[in-house]
OpenMM code with the backbone's topology and positions (N, CA, C; nanometers):
from openmm import Vec3, app, unit

residues = "MET ASP SER LYS THR LEU PRO ILE ILE THR THR PRO ARG VAL VAL LEU ARG TRP ILE SER GLU ASP ASP ILE ASP SER LEU TYR GLU ILE PHE SER SER PRO GLN VAL MET ARG TYR TRP SER SER ALA PRO LEU PRO ASP ARG GLU ALA ALA ALA ASP LEU GLN ARG GLU ILE ALA GLU GLY ASN GLU SER GLU THR MET LEU LYS TRP GLY LEU ALA LEU ARG ASP SER ASP THR VAL ILE GLY THR THR THR LEU PHE ASN LEU SER LEU ASP ASN GLY ARG ALA GLU LEU GLY TYR ALA MET ALA HIS ALA HIS TRP GLY ARG GLY TYR MET ASN GLU ALA LEU THR ALA LEU VAL SER HIS ALA PHE GLU VAL MET GLU LEU ARG ARG LEU GLU ALA ASP VAL ASP PRO ARG ASN ALA ALA SER ILE ARG THR LEU GLU ARG LEU GLY PHE GLN ARG GLU GLY PHE LEU ARG GLU ARG TRP HIS VAL ASN GLY GLU ILE GLN ASP ALA PHE PHE TYR GLY LEU LEU ARG ARG GLU TRP LEU LYS GLU".split()
positions = [
    Vec3(2.0399, 0.4960, 2.0331),
    Vec3(1.8951, 0.4840, 2.0412),
    Vec3(1.8616, 0.3629, 2.1291),
    Vec3(1.7667, 0.3770, 2.2166),
    Vec3(1.7266, 0.2661, 2.3025),
    Vec3(1.5748, 0.2596, 2.3076),
    Vec3(1.5263, 0.1759, 2.3965),
    Vec3(1.3810, 0.1573, 2.4030),
    Vec3(1.3092, 0.2874, 2.4369),
    Vec3(1.3804, 0.3833, 2.4929),
    Vec3(1.3180, 0.5112, 2.5256),
    Vec3(1.3189, 0.6053, 2.4054),
    Vec3(1.4121, 0.5868, 2.3112),
    Vec3(1.4241, 0.6817, 2.2008),
    Vec3(1.3794, 0.6255, 2.0660),
    Vec3(1.3720, 0.4944, 2.0482),
    Vec3(1.3134, 0.4405, 1.9255),
    Vec3(1.1654, 0.4739, 1.9340),
    Vec3(1.1154, 0.5558, 1.8451),
    Vec3(0.9775, 0.6009, 1.8617),
    Vec3(0.8773, 0.4864, 1.8545),
    Vec3(0.7808, 0.4909, 1.9425),
    Vec3(0.6693, 0.3969, 1.9389),
    Vec3(0.5673, 0.4539, 1.8418),
    Vec3(0.5243, 0.3724, 1.7473),
    Vec3(0.4283, 0.4152, 1.6459),
    Vec3(0.3028, 0.3299, 1.6639),
    Vec3(0.1918, 0.3957, 1.6889),
    Vec3(0.0687, 0.3254, 1.7216),
    Vec3(-0.0354, 0.3445, 1.6113),
    Vec3(-0.1049, 0.2370, 1.5794),
    Vec3(-0.2176, 0.2401, 1.4861),
    Vec3(-0.3370, 0.1799, 1.5593),
    Vec3(-0.4542, 0.1761, 1.4966),
    Vec3(-0.5701, 0.1202, 1.5680),
    Vec3(-0.5508, -0.0240, 1.6178),
    Vec3(-0.4818, -0.1088, 1.5412),
    Vec3(-0.4714, -0.2495, 1.5820),
    Vec3(-0.3322, -0.2954, 1.6207),
    Vec3(-0.2283, -0.2217, 1.5799),
    Vec3(-0.0915, -0.2650, 1.6065),
    Vec3(-0.0087, -0.1507, 1.6624),
    Vec3(0.1028, -0.1884, 1.7225),
    Vec3(0.2000, -0.0901, 1.7705),
    Vec3(0.3376, -0.1347, 1.7221),
    Vec3(0.4153, -0.0403, 1.6724),
    Vec3(0.5540, -0.0649, 1.6351),
    Vec3(0.6379, -0.0210, 1.7530),
    Vec3(0.7179, -0.1156, 1.8069),
    Vec3(0.7896, -0.0879, 1.9314),
    Vec3(0.9240, -0.1595, 1.9330),
    Vec3(1.0033, -0.1260, 2.0355),
    Vec3(1.1327, -0.1889, 2.0613),
    Vec3(1.1145, -0.3405, 2.0735),
    Vec3(1.2104, -0.4160, 2.0243),
    Vec3(1.2090, -0.5622, 2.0373),
    Vec3(1.3006, -0.5996, 2.1528),
    Vec3(1.2435, -0.6590, 2.2569),
    Vec3(1.3195, -0.6911, 2.3781),
    Vec3(1.3504, -0.8411, 2.3852),
    Vec3(1.4243, -0.8781, 2.4879),
    Vec3(1.4537, -1.0205, 2.5106),
    Vec3(1.3261, -1.1006, 2.5305),
    Vec3(1.2220, -1.0378, 2.5791),
    Vec3(1.0935, -1.1064, 2.5972),
    Vec3(1.0308, -1.1485, 2.4644),
    Vec3(1.0810, -1.0931, 2.3537),
    Vec3(1.0246, -1.1202, 2.2217),
    Vec3(1.1020, -1.2265, 2.1425),
    Vec3(1.2019, -1.2887, 2.2047),
    Vec3(1.2860, -1.3850, 2.1325),
    Vec3(1.2036, -1.5012, 2.0771),
    Vec3(1.1111, -1.5538, 2.1552),
    Vec3(1.0289, -1.6651, 2.1044),
    Vec3(0.9455, -1.6213, 1.9839),
    Vec3(0.8946, -1.4988, 1.9871),
    Vec3(0.8191, -1.4474, 1.8730),
    Vec3(0.9091, -1.4313, 1.7508),
    Vec3(1.0301, -1.3793, 1.7714),
    Vec3(1.1248, -1.3677, 1.6602),
    Vec3(1.1545, -1.5046, 1.6004),
    Vec3(1.1714, -1.6028, 1.6879),
    Vec3(1.1994, -1.7381, 1.6385),
    Vec3(1.0815, -1.7905, 1.5561),
    Vec3(0.9594, -1.7684, 1.6057),
    Vec3(0.8411, -1.8144, 1.5316),
    Vec3(0.8357, -1.7502, 1.3927),
    Vec3(0.8646, -1.6221, 1.3856),
    Vec3(0.8584, -1.5511, 1.2575),
    Vec3(0.9700, -1.5974, 1.1644),
    Vec3(1.0936, -1.5879, 1.2106),
    Vec3(1.2093, -1.6026, 1.1227),
    Vec3(1.2622, -1.7451, 1.1084),
    Vec3(1.1968, -1.8426, 1.1721),
    Vec3(1.2337, -1.9829, 1.1497),
    Vec3(1.1395, -2.0482, 1.0491),
    Vec3(1.0334, -1.9784, 1.0122),
    Vec3(0.9322, -2.0335, 0.9230),
    Vec3(0.9804, -2.0345, 0.7779),
    Vec3(0.9848, -2.1518, 0.7148),
    Vec3(1.0207, -2.1553, 0.5723),
    Vec3(0.9244, -2.0742, 0.4852),
    Vec3(0.7972, -2.0671, 0.5252),
    Vec3(0.7010, -1.9880, 0.4472),
    Vec3(0.7329, -1.8393, 0.4537),
    Vec3(0.7628, -1.7901, 0.5727),
    Vec3(0.7962, -1.6489, 0.5891),
    Vec3(0.9278, -1.6174, 0.5176),
    Vec3(1.0241, -1.7056, 0.5293),
    Vec3(1.1583, -1.6801, 0.4781),
    Vec3(1.1761, -1.7198, 0.3315),
    Vec3(1.0709, -1.7691, 0.2688),
    Vec3(1.0785, -1.8171, 0.1302),
    Vec3(1.1414, -1.7149, 0.0373),
    Vec3(1.1027, -1.5887, 0.0504),
    Vec3(1.1521, -1.4852, -0.0397),
    Vec3(1.2444, -1.3855, 0.0305),
    Vec3(1.2939, -1.4233, 0.1467),
    Vec3(1.3832, -1.3391, 0.2252),
    Vec3(1.5241, -1.3521, 0.1696),
    Vec3(1.6133, -1.2632, 0.2098),
    Vec3(1.7509, -1.2679, 0.1599),
    Vec3(1.8435, -1.3492, 0.2510),
    Vec3(1.7862, -1.4270, 0.3422),
    Vec3(1.8645, -1.5171, 0.4263),
    Vec3(1.7806, -1.6399, 0.4600),
    Vec3(1.8476, -1.7427, 0.5073),
    Vec3(1.7818, -1.8695, 0.5390),
    Vec3(1.7019, -1.8577, 0.6697),
    Vec3(1.6043, -1.9476, 0.6917),
    Vec3(1.5312, -1.9491, 0.8193),
    Vec3(1.6265, -1.9707, 0.9379),
    Vec3(1.5906, -1.9142, 1.0522),
    Vec3(1.6710, -1.9331, 1.1733),
    Vec3(1.6679, -2.0803, 1.2133),
    Vec3(1.7841, -2.1371, 1.2485),
    Vec3(1.7871, -2.2794, 1.2815),
    Vec3(1.7392, -2.3142, 1.4222),
    Vec3(1.7498, -2.2186, 1.5174),
    Vec3(1.7155, -2.2502, 1.6561),
    Vec3(1.6892, -2.1213, 1.7343),
    Vec3(1.6437, -2.1401, 1.8591),
    Vec3(1.6094, -2.0255, 1.9427),
    Vec3(1.7316, -1.9381, 1.9711),
    Vec3(1.8500, -1.9976, 1.9828),
    Vec3(1.9712, -1.9179, 2.0078),
    Vec3(1.9981, -1.8211, 1.8927),
    Vec3(1.9686, -1.8634, 1.7708),
    Vec3(1.9833, -1.7736, 1.6553),
    Vec3(1.8853, -1.6568, 1.6670),
    Vec3(1.7665, -1.6814, 1.7213),
    Vec3(1.6697, -1.5738, 1.7436),
    Vec3(1.7209, -1.4786, 1.8518),
    Vec3(1.7846, -1.5318, 1.9541),
    Vec3(1.8439, -1.4471, 2.0580),
    Vec3(1.9545, -1.3609, 1.9986),
    Vec3(2.0356, -1.4201, 1.9109),
    Vec3(2.1398, -1.3427, 1.8419),
    Vec3(2.0767, -1.2324, 1.7569),
    Vec3(1.9680, -1.2649, 1.6892),
    Vec3(1.8984, -1.1668, 1.6066),
    Vec3(1.8466, -1.0517, 1.6931),
    Vec3(1.7896, -1.0834, 1.8081),
    Vec3(1.7391, -0.9779, 1.8970),
    Vec3(1.8538, -0.8855, 1.9394),
    Vec3(1.9703, -0.9425, 1.9702),
    Vec3(2.0858, -0.8600, 2.0081),
    Vec3(2.1320, -0.7738, 1.8900),
    Vec3(2.1340, -0.8306, 1.7699),
    Vec3(2.1717, -0.7543, 1.6494),
    Vec3(2.0757, -0.6373, 1.6273),
    Vec3(1.9483, -0.6633, 1.6465),
    Vec3(1.8476, -0.5582, 1.6299),
    Vec3(1.8721, -0.4459, 1.7302),
    Vec3(1.8942, -0.4824, 1.8567),
    Vec3(1.9193, -0.3816, 1.9605),
    Vec3(2.0441, -0.3001, 1.9270),
    Vec3(2.1502, -0.3677, 1.8822),
    Vec3(2.2734, -0.2965, 1.8470),
    Vec3(2.2515, -0.2042, 1.7274),
    Vec3(2.1771, -0.2515, 1.6269),
    Vec3(2.1479, -0.1675, 1.5103),
    Vec3(2.0665, -0.0454, 1.5474),
    Vec3(1.9675, -0.0649, 1.6343),
    Vec3(1.8861, 0.0482, 1.6792),
    Vec3(1.9699, 0.1467, 1.7603),
    Vec3(2.0553, 0.0939, 1.8473),
    Vec3(2.1380, 0.1808, 1.9314),
    Vec3(2.2376, 0.2605, 1.8491),
    Vec3(2.2966, 0.1984, 1.7468),
    Vec3(2.3949, 0.2677, 1.6630),
    Vec3(2.3292, 0.3484, 1.5517),
    Vec3(2.1974, 0.3315, 1.5386),
    Vec3(2.1189, 0.3975, 1.4354),
    Vec3(2.1627, 0.3592, 1.2939),
    Vec3(2.2207, 0.2388, 1.2786),
    Vec3(2.2535, 0.1899, 1.1447),
    Vec3(2.1295, 0.1309, 1.0785),
    Vec3(2.0319, 0.0951, 1.1587),
    Vec3(1.9010, 0.0532, 1.1097),
    Vec3(1.8011, 0.0813, 1.2211),
    Vec3(1.6763, 0.0901, 1.1836),
    Vec3(1.5697, 0.1056, 1.2816),
    Vec3(1.4732, -0.0097, 1.2581),
    Vec3(1.4656, -0.1000, 1.3541),
    Vec3(1.3780, -0.2163, 1.3395),
    Vec3(1.2816, -0.2197, 1.4566),
    Vec3(1.1545, -0.2196, 1.4216),
    Vec3(1.0474, -0.2244, 1.5204),
    Vec3(0.9854, -0.3635, 1.5237),
    Vec3(0.9413, -0.4052, 1.6415),
    Vec3(0.8535, -0.5199, 1.6516),
    Vec3(0.7131, -0.4734, 1.6189),
    Vec3(0.6433, -0.5507, 1.5386),
    Vec3(0.5035, -0.5210, 1.5045),
    Vec3(0.4205, -0.6059, 1.6009),
    Vec3(0.3620, -0.5402, 1.6990),
    Vec3(0.2892, -0.6119, 1.8046),
    Vec3(0.1395, -0.5814, 1.7962),
    Vec3(0.0601, -0.6810, 1.8274),
    Vec3(-0.0839, -0.6606, 1.8365),
    Vec3(-0.1126, -0.5742, 1.9588),
    Vec3(-0.1957, -0.4737, 1.9439),
    Vec3(-0.2243, -0.3825, 2.0556),
    Vec3(-0.2924, -0.4538, 2.1712),
    Vec3(-0.3814, -0.5491, 2.1414),
    Vec3(-0.4583, -0.6109, 2.2505),
    Vec3(-0.3770, -0.7082, 2.3343),
    Vec3(-0.2699, -0.7651, 2.2783),
    Vec3(-0.1910, -0.8638, 2.3542),
    Vec3(-0.0442, -0.8250, 2.3708),
    Vec3(0.0045, -0.7261, 2.2960),
    Vec3(0.1448, -0.6844, 2.2917),
    Vec3(0.2364, -0.7953, 2.2387),
    Vec3(0.1800, -0.8942, 2.1707),
    Vec3(0.2576, -1.0038, 2.1125),
    Vec3(0.3160, -0.9593, 1.9794),
    Vec3(0.4476, -0.9769, 1.9633),
    Vec3(0.5133, -0.9429, 1.8374),
    Vec3(0.4768, -1.0482, 1.7333),
    Vec3(0.4205, -1.0012, 1.6217),
    Vec3(0.3808, -1.0907, 1.5126),
    Vec3(0.4590, -1.0619, 1.3851),
    Vec3(0.5446, -0.9597, 1.3897),
    Vec3(0.6232, -0.9253, 1.2722),
    Vec3(0.7250, -0.8184, 1.3046),
    Vec3(0.7951, -0.7745, 1.2009),
    Vec3(0.8910, -0.6659, 1.2154),
    Vec3(0.8785, -0.5719, 1.0960),
    Vec3(0.9135, -0.4470, 1.1198),
    Vec3(0.9267, -0.3487, 1.0128),
    Vec3(1.0618, -0.2815, 1.0319),
    Vec3(1.1287, -0.2499, 0.9208),
    Vec3(1.2656, -0.2023, 0.9297),
    Vec3(1.2916, -0.0899, 0.8304),
    Vec3(1.3638, 0.0099, 0.8752),
    Vec3(1.4278, 0.1064, 0.7878),
    Vec3(1.5767, 0.0789, 0.7996),
    Vec3(1.6401, 0.0410, 0.6897),
    Vec3(1.7815, 0.0052, 0.6933),
    Vec3(1.8545, 0.0695, 0.5760),
    Vec3(1.9856, 0.0510, 0.5743),
    Vec3(2.0690, 0.1232, 0.4778),
    Vec3(2.0304, 0.2708, 0.4779),
    Vec3(2.0169, 0.3226, 0.5998),
    Vec3(1.9796, 0.4628, 0.6173),
    Vec3(2.0894, 0.5534, 0.5621),
    Vec3(2.0511, 0.6482, 0.4821),
    Vec3(2.1429, 0.7498, 0.4320),
    Vec3(2.0749, 0.8844, 0.4556),
    Vec3(2.0922, 0.9353, 0.5768),
    Vec3(2.0238, 1.0588, 0.6135),
    Vec3(2.0729, 1.1760, 0.5298),
    Vec3(2.2018, 1.1765, 0.4921),
    Vec3(2.2539, 1.2829, 0.4062),
    Vec3(2.1810, 1.2862, 0.2725),
    Vec3(2.1429, 1.1693, 0.2237),
    Vec3(2.0717, 1.1602, 0.0966),
    Vec3(1.9201, 1.1518, 0.1149),
    Vec3(1.8755, 1.1473, 0.2394),
    Vec3(1.7328, 1.1449, 0.2667),
    Vec3(1.6636, 1.0174, 0.2219),
    Vec3(1.7319, 0.9037, 0.2375),
    Vec3(1.6706, 0.7800, 0.1902),
    Vec3(1.6981, 0.6645, 0.2850),
    Vec3(1.6155, 0.5600, 0.2702),
    Vec3(1.6328, 0.4359, 0.3451),
    Vec3(1.5635, 0.3247, 0.2682),
    Vec3(1.6010, 0.2014, 0.3020),
    Vec3(1.5313, 0.0859, 0.2471),
    Vec3(1.4302, 0.0380, 0.3498),
    Vec3(1.3223, -0.0183, 0.2992),
    Vec3(1.2124, -0.0666, 0.3822),
    Vec3(1.2125, -0.2189, 0.3789),
    Vec3(1.2025, -0.2790, 0.4967),
    Vec3(1.1909, -0.4241, 0.5059),
    Vec3(1.0809, -0.4610, 0.6031),
    Vec3(1.0272, -0.5807, 0.5867),
    Vec3(0.9184, -0.6233, 0.6748),
    Vec3(0.9013, -0.7746, 0.6660),
    Vec3(0.8509, -0.8310, 0.7753),
    Vec3(0.8206, -0.9743, 0.7819),
    Vec3(0.7075, -0.9934, 0.8817),
    Vec3(0.6257, -1.0965, 0.8571),
    Vec3(0.5150, -1.1242, 0.9486),
    Vec3(0.4971, -1.2736, 0.9650),
    Vec3(0.4655, -1.3153, 1.0874),
    Vec3(0.4369, -1.4557, 1.1153),
    Vec3(0.3244, -1.5039, 1.0239),
    Vec3(0.3403, -1.6228, 0.9696),
    Vec3(0.2461, -1.6775, 0.8718),
    Vec3(0.1028, -1.6803, 0.9246),
    Vec3(0.0859, -1.7089, 1.0521),
    Vec3(-0.0488, -1.7194, 1.1106),
    Vec3(-0.1277, -1.5889, 1.1010),
    Vec3(-0.0595, -1.4782, 1.0758),
    Vec3(-0.1255, -1.3474, 1.0736),
    Vec3(-0.1347, -1.2868, 0.9334),
    Vec3(-0.0954, -1.3614, 0.8323),
    Vec3(-0.1039, -1.3119, 0.6947),
    Vec3(-0.2494, -1.2868, 0.6560),
    Vec3(-0.2697, -1.1920, 0.5678),
    Vec3(-0.4007, -1.1704, 0.5069),
    Vec3(-0.5009, -1.0947, 0.5924),
    Vec3(-0.4572, -1.0341, 0.7016),
    Vec3(-0.5493, -0.9622, 0.7898),
    Vec3(-0.5311, -0.8112, 0.7852),
    Vec3(-0.4380, -0.7637, 0.7007),
    Vec3(-0.4166, -0.6203, 0.6863),
    Vec3(-0.3261, -0.5571, 0.7903),
    Vec3(-0.2692, -0.6380, 0.8804),
    Vec3(-0.1822, -0.5820, 0.9839),
    Vec3(-0.0588, -0.5149, 0.9238),
    Vec3(0.0023, -0.5804, 0.8241),
    Vec3(0.1251, -0.5246, 0.7678),
    Vec3(0.0961, -0.3939, 0.6944),
    Vec3(-0.0112, -0.3887, 0.6187),
    Vec3(-0.0451, -0.2641, 0.5495),
    Vec3(-0.0667, -0.1509, 0.6499),
    Vec3(-0.1350, -0.1813, 0.7592),
    Vec3(-0.1596, -0.0811, 0.8632),
    Vec3(-0.0284, -0.0324, 0.9241),
    Vec3(0.0612, -0.1282, 0.9544),
    Vec3(0.1895, -0.0932, 1.0153),
    Vec3(0.2774, -0.0143, 0.9184),
    Vec3(0.2833, -0.0596, 0.7933),
    Vec3(0.3700, 0.0078, 0.6963),
    Vec3(0.3176, 0.1462, 0.6599),
    Vec3(0.1872, 0.1638, 0.6561),
    Vec3(0.1319, 0.2964, 0.6313),
    Vec3(0.1803, 0.3929, 0.7393),
    Vec3(0.1759, 0.3493, 0.8640),
    Vec3(0.2222, 0.4333, 0.9752),
    Vec3(0.3732, 0.4558, 0.9676),
    Vec3(0.4502, 0.3525, 0.9316),
    Vec3(0.5953, 0.3662, 0.9242),
    Vec3(0.6357, 0.4590, 0.8093),
    Vec3(0.5724, 0.4447, 0.6939),
    Vec3(0.6041, 0.5322, 0.5809),
    Vec3(0.5711, 0.6772, 0.6175),
    Vec3(0.4579, 0.6998, 0.6823),
    Vec3(0.4246, 0.8349, 0.7295),
    Vec3(0.5321, 0.8883, 0.8224),
    Vec3(0.5779, 0.8051, 0.9152),
    Vec3(0.6836, 0.8448, 1.0088),
    Vec3(0.8119, 0.8794, 0.9326),
    Vec3(0.8488, 0.7948, 0.8375),
    Vec3(0.9724, 0.8166, 0.7620),
    Vec3(0.9697, 0.9486, 0.6861),
    Vec3(0.8572, 0.9792, 0.6229),
    Vec3(0.8481, 1.0995, 0.5420),
    Vec3(0.8141, 1.2253, 0.6215),
    Vec3(0.7268, 1.2116, 0.7205),
    Vec3(0.6771, 1.3294, 0.7898),
    Vec3(0.7575, 1.3650, 0.9147),
    Vec3(0.8107, 1.2655, 0.9848),
    Vec3(0.8868, 1.2919, 1.1068),
    Vec3(1.0372, 1.2919, 1.0778),
    Vec3(1.0849, 1.1862, 1.0129),
    Vec3(1.2275, 1.1765, 0.9809),
    Vec3(1.2644, 1.2648, 0.8617),
    Vec3(1.1644, 1.3067, 0.7865),
    Vec3(1.1815, 1.3917, 0.6692),
    Vec3(1.2702, 1.3277, 0.5628),
    Vec3(1.2579, 1.1949, 0.5467),
    Vec3(1.3267, 1.1288, 0.4368),
    Vec3(1.2621, 1.1716, 0.3064),
    Vec3(1.3370, 1.1632, 0.1998),
    Vec3(1.2892, 1.2016, 0.0669),
    Vec3(1.2471, 1.0813, -0.0147),
    Vec3(1.3076, 0.9643, 0.0152),
    Vec3(1.2873, 0.8464, -0.0688),
    Vec3(1.2953, 0.7194, 0.0149),
    Vec3(1.2048, 0.6254, -0.0128),
    Vec3(1.2121, 0.4908, 0.0432),
    Vec3(1.2259, 0.3923, -0.0720),
    Vec3(1.3005, 0.2849, -0.0467),
    Vec3(1.3231, 0.1814, -0.1477),
    Vec3(1.2936, 0.0455, -0.0882),
    Vec3(1.2600, -0.0488, -0.1741),
    Vec3(1.2375, -0.1870, -0.1304),
    Vec3(1.2688, -0.2792, -0.2470),
    Vec3(1.3216, -0.3961, -0.2154),
    Vec3(1.3328, -0.4961, -0.3206),
    Vec3(1.2527, -0.6178, -0.2788),
    Vec3(1.1943, -0.6839, -0.3774),
    Vec3(1.1044, -0.7950, -0.3504),
    Vec3(1.1231, -0.9005, -0.4582),
    Vec3(1.1177, -1.0257, -0.4174),
    Vec3(1.1251, -1.1358, -0.5131),
    Vec3(1.0038, -1.1270, -0.6058),
    Vec3(1.0245, -1.1356, -0.7375),
    Vec3(0.9116, -1.1250, -0.8316),
    Vec3(0.8015, -1.2291, -0.8092),
    Vec3(0.8326, -1.3394, -0.7411),
    Vec3(0.7329, -1.4429, -0.7141),
    Vec3(0.6482, -1.4126, -0.5906),
    Vec3(0.6865, -1.3110, -0.5149),
    Vec3(0.6181, -1.2789, -0.3900),
    Vec3(0.5030, -1.1807, -0.4168),
    Vec3(0.3941, -1.2345, -0.4712),
    Vec3(0.2812, -1.1514, -0.5141),
    Vec3(0.2211, -1.0711, -0.3989),
    Vec3(0.2119, -1.1281, -0.2800),
    Vec3(0.1516, -1.0568, -0.1663),
    Vec3(0.2351, -0.9347, -0.1284),
    Vec3(0.3656, -0.9493, -0.1265),
    Vec3(0.4521, -0.8370, -0.0917),
    Vec3(0.4471, -0.7291, -0.1999),
    Vec3(0.4414, -0.7701, -0.3249),
    Vec3(0.4289, -0.6735, -0.4349),
    Vec3(0.2994, -0.5943, -0.4189),
    Vec3(0.1892, -0.6622, -0.3885),
    Vec3(0.0614, -0.5931, -0.3668),
    Vec3(0.0718, -0.4944, -0.2506),
    Vec3(0.1402, -0.5356, -0.1441),
    Vec3(0.1564, -0.4486, -0.0278),
    Vec3(0.2296, -0.3211, -0.0672),
    Vec3(0.3407, -0.3340, -0.1372),
    Vec3(0.4175, -0.2160, -0.1778),
    Vec3(0.3371, -0.1265, -0.2720),
    Vec3(0.2732, -0.1873, -0.3695),
    Vec3(0.1981, -0.1084, -0.4670),
    Vec3(0.0777, -0.0397, -0.4035),
    Vec3(0.0142, -0.1046, -0.3055),
    Vec3(-0.0969, -0.0432, -0.2325),
    Vec3(-0.0500, 0.0834, -0.1595),
    Vec3(0.0760, 0.0822, -0.1149),
    Vec3(0.1326, 0.1982, -0.0460),
    Vec3(0.1766, 0.3080, -0.1435),
    Vec3(0.1769, 0.2783, -0.2722),
    Vec3(0.2158, 0.3782, -0.3716),
    Vec3(0.3556, 0.3610, -0.4270),
    Vec3(0.4274, 0.2576, -0.3847),
    Vec3(0.5606, 0.2316, -0.4397),
    Vec3(0.5479, 0.2002, -0.5885),
    Vec3(0.6466, 0.2464, -0.6652),
    Vec3(0.6505, 0.2202, -0.8081),
    Vec3(0.7674, 0.1277, -0.8398),
    Vec3(0.7439, 0.0324, -0.9287),
    Vec3(0.8516, -0.0563, -0.9718),
    Vec3(0.9481, 0.0233, -1.0585),
    Vec3(1.0750, 0.0215, -1.0169),
    Vec3(1.1760, 0.1000, -1.0867),
    Vec3(1.2803, 0.0139, -1.1572),
    Vec3(1.2810, -0.1135, -1.1279),
    Vec3(1.3820, -0.1957, -1.1932),
    Vec3(1.3659, -0.3427, -1.1655),
    Vec3(1.4400, -0.4199, -1.2416),
    Vec3(1.4446, -0.5657, -1.2293),
    Vec3(1.5911, -0.6026, -1.2127),
    Vec3(1.6249, -0.6567, -1.0968),
    Vec3(1.7634, -0.6920, -1.0663),
    Vec3(1.7783, -0.8430, -1.0792),
    Vec3(1.8412, -0.8840, -1.1867),
    Vec3(1.8546, -1.0269, -1.2147),
    Vec3(1.9574, -1.0916, -1.1219),
    Vec3(1.9232, -1.2091, -1.0732),
    Vec3(2.0135, -1.2901, -0.9901),
    Vec3(2.0757, -1.2084, -0.8768),
    Vec3(1.9937, -1.1332, -0.8064),
    Vec3(2.0422, -1.0446, -0.6996),
    Vec3(2.0831, -1.1212, -0.5746),
    Vec3(2.0079, -1.2247, -0.5383),
    Vec3(2.0299, -1.2939, -0.4121),
    Vec3(2.0655, -1.4395, -0.4359),
    Vec3(2.1455, -1.4936, -0.3452),
    Vec3(2.1773, -1.6364, -0.3430),
    Vec3(2.1433, -1.6860, -0.2028),
    Vec3(2.0287, -1.7536, -0.1906),
    Vec3(1.9769, -1.7951, -0.0604),
    Vec3(1.9449, -1.9432, -0.0635),
    Vec3(1.9981, -2.0170, 0.0337),
    Vec3(1.9705, -2.1610, 0.0433),
    Vec3(1.9961, -2.2337, -0.0885),
    Vec3(2.1018, -2.1972, -0.1572),
    Vec3(2.1368, -2.2638, -0.2811),
    Vec3(2.0550, -2.2212, -0.4012),
    Vec3(1.9685, -2.1215, -0.3853),
    Vec3(1.8826, -2.0760, -0.4945),
    Vec3(1.9191, -1.9329, -0.5333),
    Vec3(1.9297, -1.9094, -0.6627),
    Vec3(1.9522, -1.7746, -0.7137),
    Vec3(1.8156, -1.7081, -0.7312),
    Vec3(1.8031, -1.5862, -0.6780),
    Vec3(1.6747, -1.5160, -0.6814),
    Vec3(1.6898, -1.3787, -0.7455),
    Vec3(1.5927, -1.3448, -0.8280),
    Vec3(1.5847, -1.2118, -0.8868),
    Vec3(1.5157, -1.1180, -0.7871),
    Vec3(1.5134, -0.9889, -0.8202),
    Vec3(1.4431, -0.8922, -0.7364),
    Vec3(1.3827, -0.7822, -0.8224),
    Vec3(1.2609, -0.7423, -0.7862),
    Vec3(1.2040, -0.6180, -0.8373),
    Vec3(1.2485, -0.5097, -0.7405),
    Vec3(1.2817, -0.3938, -0.7938),
    Vec3(1.3237, -0.2810, -0.7113),
    Vec3(1.2134, -0.1760, -0.7160),
    Vec3(1.1691, -0.1316, -0.5982),
    Vec3(1.0599, -0.0352, -0.5858),
    Vec3(1.1086, 0.0918, -0.5163),
    Vec3(1.0457, 0.2039, -0.5484),
    Vec3(1.0761, 0.3301, -0.4833),
    Vec3(0.9501, 0.4110, -0.4596),
    Vec3(0.9547, 0.4921, -0.3550),
    Vec3(0.8465, 0.5836, -0.3226),
    Vec3(0.9093, 0.7140, -0.2758),
    Vec3(0.8626, 0.8258, -0.3312),
    Vec3(0.9136, 0.9578, -0.2955),
    Vec3(0.8188, 1.0265, -0.1983),
    Vec3(0.8776, 1.1086, -0.1107),
    Vec3(0.7970, 1.1818, -0.0129),
    Vec3(0.6890, 1.2648, -0.0831),
    Vec3(0.7246, 1.3331, -0.1923),
    Vec3(0.6267, 1.4183, -0.2606),
    Vec3(0.5101, 1.3369, -0.3155),
    Vec3(0.5345, 1.2108, -0.3516),
    Vec3(0.4255, 1.1244, -0.3974),
    Vec3(0.3366, 1.0848, -0.2797),
    Vec3(0.3993, 1.0525, -0.1672),
    Vec3(0.3256, 1.0126, -0.0468),
    Vec3(0.2389, 1.1267, 0.0053),
    Vec3(0.2991, 1.2465, 0.0074),
    Vec3(0.2278, 1.3638, 0.0603),
    Vec3(0.1383, 1.4271, -0.0459),
    Vec3(0.1439, 1.3742, -0.1674),
    Vec3(0.0621, 1.4231, -0.2800),
    Vec3(0.0878, 1.5716, -0.3073),
    Vec3(0.2176, 1.6089, -0.2991),
    Vec3(0.2556, 1.7500, -0.3233),
    Vec3(0.2476, 1.7820, -0.4702),
] * unit.nanometer
topology = app.Topology()
chain = topology.addChain("A")
for resn in residues:
    res = topology.addResidue(resn, chain)
    for name in ("N", "CA", "C"):
        topology.addAtom(name, app.Element.getBySymbol(name[0]), res)
């Protein structure tokens, strides 16, 4: 999969698109922020070179189809302000995990909900997945609201799931079925 085959997903205010080398500074801004990475499963990026490595990892994952990661860009400027990801893809089982991150400066404006609504539609209606999953730190109230607004249901509590920056973190586990999304 390459920039020609990773589908571009457009909404009124944002576009989900390939992440190129031109987006490395944006990736660094997003993933070096302690606020953004507070509830993430890895530490903030230490420098711009780590962001360049991340961009290469994303391209390789997209090309091998082991994950699909889009840059969430503002339509009016094409500036990447976040990412959305389908990972741990199991096409035989019709499922994937959903991940997302957004630059702190853009929180609270509804961009992520708009992007994820379009991505979930793509996953269920185009890719014909049966199930999406997500895990979220129980302290991350905004992310929990985002998932629940999309119709995800809390299915479990995973104690001490992550060890990040010397801190042990729990996780809520969420799931959404295609039939629930399509209201079948």
